[in-house]
C-alpha positions, 0 to 999 in steps of 0.5 A: 530425945534428950541425950543427957537424960538417965538411961532408963528415962531416955529409952522410955522417952525414945520408945514413945517418940519412935512410934514411926518405927515399931522396931526401935519403939520395941527395942527402946522399951525393952532396953529400959526394962533390962538391967543388964543392957542398961548397965552396959550402956552406962559404961559409955560416955554420957553423950554416947548413950543415946538410943539412935546412936546405939541402935545404929551402931548395932545395925552397922555390925549386923543386928537385923532391923526389923528384928527381935530385941534378942538380937540387939541384946546379944550383940551389946552384951557379947561385944568384944570391942568393935561395936563399942568402938563404932559408938565412940567414933560416930555421932547421931547426924541424921540429915533428914531433908523431910524437915524442910517441909516444916522449915520452908514456911519460916524461911519464907517469912524473910526477905531474900535472897537468903544466905543459909547457915546451918549449925550442926549440919552433918553432910549439909543435906538440908541446905538445899530448900530451893532444890525440892518440891513440896506437897502440903496437905491442909484443911482447905486442900493440897498446896503444891510448890515446885517439881517432883520429888516433893516433900509431904507434910500435913499442916494444921493452922494458919501456916504461911505456906510460900508460893515461891521457892526461896532464892538461896545465894549462899549456903554453909554449915558448922559441924564438929564432924562434918560428913563428906557427901562424896565419901561412900562410908560417910553416906552409908552411916547416914543410911544406917541412921534411918530408922527401920521400916522407913523406906520412904526416908531412905529413898529420899536420903539417896535423892538428897545425897544426889542433890548435895553431890552436884553442888557440895556445901561448905561445912566448917569443922568446929564448935557451933558457938565458937564458929557462928559469929565469923560465919554469920559475918561471912554469909552477910555478904550474900543476902539475908543470913538465916541461921537454922538448926533441926534436932541438933541443940539437944546434943549440946550439954545443957550449959552449952545450950544456954550459951548458944541461945544467948549468942544467937539471940544477941546476933538477932538483936544486932540485926546480923541474922535471923534464927530458925530453930526446930528442936524438941520441946525441952531443948530450948525452953526460952523458945517453947515458953513463948507458945501455947502450953504443950502437955508433958506426954505429947512428943513434939518439936517446936519451931521458932523464928527469932526466938518465938515459937510459931509451930509444933512440928513432927521430928522428921517433917511429916506434920506441922501445927501452926500456932502463931497468929 
């Protein structure tokens, strides 16, 4: 998803990416062809026009999902202020722990113990890769690690699937608006962000909240570019620092993305940290360009290690195609 794209383009692209949710795919396609709703969405600030945010806010205000597009349309065009206020106050902060199944092979490439620093960490639910089990399905058969509940992932290619869970000795995050795992309203918003028809993700979210509440993470409120160097230095006292993010950098303005890219590359080059990125293929072109070409019509995330593409991944962690040799 590209939050800074034109409304029609953004919603058409999301309709293709949201194949896992027939409701959202249908809603997004209908929005793109509805001039009145497009005009309403254009009255929002650019970053607030994104499908995930608009749809979640509508659901929070009672629009049924699964449900027909007419319900969404009526809610948006008939809004007297509350729905818009939710859009303006909230952010898309999906904390999908299923992505850990695609991130763990990258984490396993570093010598432990690990000090994990997530930028754009929301409630910090993805800071616990050592508290989950994993079930990778490969062409050579299943590979299982850890106890239930296990995060499933279909893997293609020579992915270096780890034989042991990582040792994590420090975990922290940065977010403009951290969500509190002990706050019921914050966690209700996270649940609203889970797409319709995805009960498995919803169940997993409940479990992830339980894990984090037992050992709440430290998430610093602030700008990820400004806060990153000091937190990398702080984390370095505890182990190998791994800066990581998944579906986050897309929400930065394009110029800020370039600043982040340059900053984290400098940190890697200085030996201060490693970098694991997992973003849409167009978000960090410098990473995507290091791997095999990806067709324009193929929606995928790109997994990178220290700025080099190593795999294509599903946005919610369901699949991984390892491309590095």
